[in-house]
C-alpha positions in Angstrom: 116.1 108.4 156.4 114.1 111.4 157.4 110.7 110.4 158.8 108.6 112.6 156.6 110.4 112.4 153.3 109.6 109.6 150.8 112.5 108.5 148.6 112.2 106.7 145.2 114.7 106.1 142.4 114.1 108.3 139.3 116.9 106.7 137.3 120.3 105.2 137.9 122.5 107.4 140.1 119.7 109.8 140.9 117.3 110.0 143.9 114.3 112.2 144.2 112.9 113.3 147.6 109.3 114.5 147.8 106.9 115.1 150.6 104.7 112.1 151.4 101.2 112.1 150.0 98.4 111.9 152.5 100.7 111.4 155.4 98.1 112.6 157.9 94.9 111.7 156.1 94.2 108.7 158.3 94.5 110.8 161.5 92.3 113.6 160.0 89.5 111.2 159.0 89.7 109.3 162.3 90.3 106.0 160.6 93.2 105.1 162.9 91.1 105.7 166.0 88.2 103.7 164.6 90.5 100.7 163.9 92.4 100.9 167.2 91.9 97.7 169.0 91.0 97.4 172.7 94.3 95.8 173.5 96.1 98.7 172.0 94.2 101.1 174.1 95.0 99.1 177.2 98.7 99.1 176.3 98.6 102.9 175.9 96.9 103.2 179.3 99.4 100.9 181.0 102.2 102.9 179.5 100.9 106.2 180.8 100.4 104.7 184.3 104.0 103.2 184.2 105.5 106.6 183.4 103.6 108.3 186.2 104.7 105.6 188.6 108.3 106.3 187.6 107.9 109.8 189.2 106.6 108.6 192.5 109.1 109.8 195.1 111.8 107.2 195.7 110.0 104.5 193.7 112.2 104.5 190.5 115.4 105.0 192.6 114.5 101.9 194.7 115.7 99.8 191.7 119.1 101.5 191.9 120.8 98.4 193.3 120.4 96.9 189.8 122.9 99.5 188.5 125.6 97.9 190.7 128.9 99.4 189.7 127.4 100.9 186.5 127.2 104.6 185.8 125.1 106.6 183.5 126.7 109.2 181.2 124.2 111.6 179.7 124.9 113.4 176.4 123.4 116.8 175.5 123.7 119.1 172.5 121.7 122.2 171.9 119.5 124.2 174.3 116.5 126.4 173.4 117.0 130.1 173.3 113.9 132.0 172.2 115.7 135.3 171.7 118.2 134.0 169.1 115.9 131.4 167.6 118.1 128.5 168.7 116.3 125.3 169.1 117.0 122.4 171.4 116.3 121.1 174.9 114.2 123.5 177.0 116.1 124.8 180.0 113.2 123.9 182.3 113.5 120.3 181.2 117.2 120.3 182.2 116.4 122.0 185.5 113.6 119.5 186.3 115.9 116.6 185.5 118.7 117.8 187.7 116.2 118.6 190.5 114.9 115.0 190.3 118.4 113.5 190.5 119.4 115.7 193.5 116.1 115.1 195.3 116.5 111.3 194.9 120.1 111.3 196.2 122.0 110.4 193.0 125.7 110.9 193.1 126.5 113.5 190.4 130.2 113.2 189.5 132.5 114.7 186.9 133.7 112.6 183.9 137.3 112.8 185.1 136.2 111.4 188.5 134.4 108.5 186.8 137.6 107.7 184.8 139.7 108.0 188.0 137.6 105.7 190.0 137.4 103.1 187.2 141.1 103.2 186.4 142.3 103.2 190.0 139.5 101.0 191.3 138.3 103.6 193.7 134.9 103.8 195.4 132.1 101.9 193.7 130.1 103.9 191.2 126.7 102.6 192.6 124.6 104.2 189.8 126.6 107.5 189.6 125.5 110.0 187.0 127.8 112.2 184.8 126.9 114.8 182.2 128.5 115.7 178.9 127.7 118.4 176.3 129.0 118.2 172.7 130.2 120.8 170.2 130.7 124.2 171.9 127.7 126.3 171.0 127.1 129.6 172.7 124.0 128.6 174.6 125.8 125.6 176.1 127.7 128.2 178.1 125.1 130.9 178.5 121.9 128.8 179.0 123.2 125.4 180.3 126.2 126.6 182.3 124.2 128.5 185.0 121.7 125.7 185.4 124.5 123.1 186.1 126.0 125.6 188.5 122.7 126.1 190.3 122.5 122.4 191.1 126.2 122.0 191.8 126.4 119.4 189.0 129.7 118.7 187.2 129.5 118.7 183.4 132.2 118.3 180.7 131.7 120.2 177.5 133.6 118.9 174.4 134.5 121.8 172.1 135.2 121.9 168.4 138.2 124.2 168.6 138.1 125.6 165.1 134.5 126.6 165.8 135.6 128.5 168.9 138.5 130.0 167.0 136.0 131.3 164.4 137.8 129.6 161.5 134.9 127.2 160.8 131.3 126.8 161.5 129.7 123.4 161.9 129.0 121.8 158.6 125.5 120.5 159.3 124.5 124.0 160.3 125.6 125.2 156.9 123.3 122.7 155.3 120.4 123.8 157.5 121.2 127.5 156.7 121.1 126.7 152.9 117.7 124.9 153.0 116.2 127.6 155.3 117.2 130.5 153.1 116.8 129.2 149.5 114.0 130.4 147.3 114.5 127.7 144.8 111.6 125.3 144.3 113.9 122.3 143.5 117.5 121.4 144.1 119.7 118.9 142.3 123.0 118.2 144.0 125.8 115.7 143.3 126.9 113.9 146.4 129.5 111.3 145.9 128.3 109.1 143.1 124.7 110.0 143.6 122.7 113.0 142.5 120.1 113.9 145.1 117.1 116.0 144.1 114.7 117.8 146.4 111.3 119.4 145.6 110.8 122.4 147.9 107.4 123.9 148.8 105.8 125.2 151.9 104.5 121.7 152.8 107.6 119.8 152.0 109.4 120.0 155.3 112.7 121.7 154.6 114.1 120.5 158.0 113.6 116.9 157.0 115.4 117.5 153.7 118.2 119.3 155.5 118.6 116.3 157.9 118.5 113.9 155.0 121.3 115.7 153.2 123.4 115.8 156.4 123.0 112.1 156.9 124.1 111.4 153.4 127.2 113.6 154.0 128.2 111.3 156.8 128.9 108.4 154.5 131.2 110.1 152.0 134.8 111.1 152.6 135.3 114.4 154.4 136.6 116.3 151.3 133.7 115.3 149.2 131.3 116.3 152.0 132.6 119.9 152.0 132.6 120.0 148.1 129.0 118.8 148.2 127.9 121.5 150.7 129.5 124.1 148.4 127.6 122.7 145.4 124.4 122.7 147.5 124.8 126.4 148.4 125.5 127.3 144.7 122.5 125.3 143.5 120.3 126.9 146.1 121.6 130.4 145.3 122.5 131.0 149.0 125.7 132.8 150.1 127.3 131.1 153.1 128.7 133.6 155.6 132.4 133.2 156.5 131.4 132.9 160.2 128.5 131.3 161.9 125.3 133.4 162.1 124.0 134.1 165.6 121.7 131.1 165.6 124.7 128.8 165.1 127.3 130.8 167.1 130.0 129.2 169.2 130.9 130.0 172.8 134.2 131.9 173.1 137.5 130.9 174.9 136.6 133.6 177.5 133.4 131.5 178.1 135.6 128.5 178.6 137.7 130.1 181.2 134.7 131.8 183.0 132.8 128.5 183.3 135.9 126.6 184.3 136.0 128.8 187.3 132.4 127.9 188.0 132.9 124.1 187.8 132.5 123.2 184.1 135.3 121.2 182.5 136.2 121.0 178.9 137.6 118.3 176.5 138.5 118.2 172.8 136.1 117.3 170.0 138.4 117.8 166.9 139.0 121.1 165.0 136.2 121.0 162.5 134.0 118.0 163.5 134.7 115.6 160.6 133.6 111.9 160.7 137.1 110.7 161.5 136.7 107.3 159.8 136.0 109.3 156.6 139.1 111.5 156.9 142.5 110.8 155.5 145.1 109.5 158.0 147.0 112.8 158.1 143.8 114.8 158.6 142.7 112.5 161.5 146.0 113.0 163.3 145.7 116.8 162.8 142.1 117.0 163.8 142.7 115.2 167.1 146.1 116.6 168.1 145.5 120.2 167.1 142.2 120.3 169.0 143.9 119.0 172.1 146.8 121.5 171.7 144.4 124.4 171.2 142.4 123.4 174.3 145.5 123.1 176.4 146.6 126.6 175.2 143.2 128.2 176.1 141.8 126.3 179.0 143.2 126.2 182.5 142.2 122.6 183.3 141.7 120.7 180.0 140.4 117.2 180.5 142.4 114.5 178.6 139.3 112.7 177.5 138.2 112.8 173.8 134.8 112.8 172.3 134.4 111.3 168.8 132.4 113.4 166.3 129.1 111.8 165.5 130.4 108.9 167.6 128.8 105.8 166.3 130.9 102.6 165.9 131.4 103.2 162.2 132.7 106.7 162.8 136.0 105.8 164.5 138.3 102.8 164.8 141.7 101.4 165.8 143.5 104.3 164.0 141.8 106.9 166.1 142.3 105.0 169.4 146.1 104.6 168.5 146.3 108.4 168.0 144.6 109.2 171.3 146.7 106.7 173.2 149.9 108.2 171.7 148.8 111.7 172.8 148.3 110.5 176.4 144.5 110.6 176.5 142.8 108.7 179.4 139.9 107.6 177.1 137.2 108.7 174.7 133.4 108.8 174.5 131.2 107.5 171.7 127.5 108.2 171.0 126.6 104.5 171.1 123.8 104.0 173.6 124.6 102.2 176.8 125.9 102.4 180.4 129.5 102.7 181.7 130.6 99.6 183.6 133.9 98.6 185.1 134.1 95.4 183.1 134.0 97.1 179.7 136.2 99.9 180.9 138.9 97.5 182.1 138.6 95.1 179.1 141.9 95.4 177.3 143.7 98.6 176.5 140.9 99.9 174.3 138.2 99.7 176.9 138.5 103.3 178.1 138.3 104.5 174.5 134.8 103.0 173.8 132.7 104.6 176.5 129.0 104.6 175.7 126.5 107.3 176.7 122.7 107.9 176.7 121.0 110.9 175.2 119.4 113.1 177.9 115.7 112.5 177.5 113.1 115.2 177.3 110.6 113.2 179.5 111.4 113.2 183.2 110.0 109.7 183.6 112.5 108.4 181.0 115.3 110.1 182.9 114.1 108.2 186.0 114.1 105.0 184.1 117.6 105.5 182.8 119.2 106.6 186.0 117.2 104.4 188.4 118.2 101.0 187.1 115.0 100.1 185.3 116.5 100.6 181.9 119.4 98.3 182.9 116.9 95.7 184.2 115.2 95.8 180.8 118.6 95.1 179.1 119.2 92.2 181.4 115.7 90.7 180.8 116.2 91.0 177.0 119.4 88.9 177.2 117.7 86.1 179.3 
């Protein structure tokens, strides 16, 4: 559920979504501050000190032995580009993160190298770090590509091939486009067996409503998702362009080849980015196989590692793993949070197709915590 939208049932089969009443009144009146206990202040102070200590040179990396044979695979998506209005991770945050990793002596390796070392039992990982980018947006090449090259850091970008071909644009961007451009004050849209209603006004937070509708689209079958987006656009009286507007534009195949020559590698991410578990069997086969064939046709060095769209455990299963194995893939990445370790990789034939990743954090101290072994230490402590 979106954090600043309140849901309540109006009647059977219908949900209303309205802005929360008085959501910031406690902060405005100072009530929260007045009621804050001394212990809570101490916790806040301790947390600030902890995050500063994480950035003391060599301190966080001194816990790196805890990583053992584990590796950290970071997942990135969009990057901020002020000229086009694209939002996402600020390029300076990425640059500071890579600088921190290089300065503290982390081994930055390609995804293919990680898989090779795990499969062939090569040199120990010892806390190695790998980077991945999902989807294939334009700024992933033009903004992120030069930064990774600057730090001589390998990165694998998973591209949605129909997006690069210009035959589709990403479905959640269509939803955002509709909410951003409608002049309607309310919307009523059937989605599966539910009718979702939104009240729109300057204070209602259209972005939260867009995110809410996108989340709801993830739990219906893929055909119904696209029908619902069409109904949303019609109800909102917004014409959806045939190709993605500049804010949502993809990179091109020329970008793929250019950045391959500069060290970036590319893997397949389906044709149209469906939730595979919500797709019909024939569609799942087509989405995976066609995306791989298109990448093989356009890229010089396609990586035979797949990335599941959305990527949570419920979004793929044995069917998708069987398709990937039949096509000769080495493995696949999910979006479930966790580290890559040899035990899980080598556990049965499905191990390489269940690789976990961590989202690249905006705070440098959190990056130090993830890569430096402290996050893994916390995981160990929780299990004790």
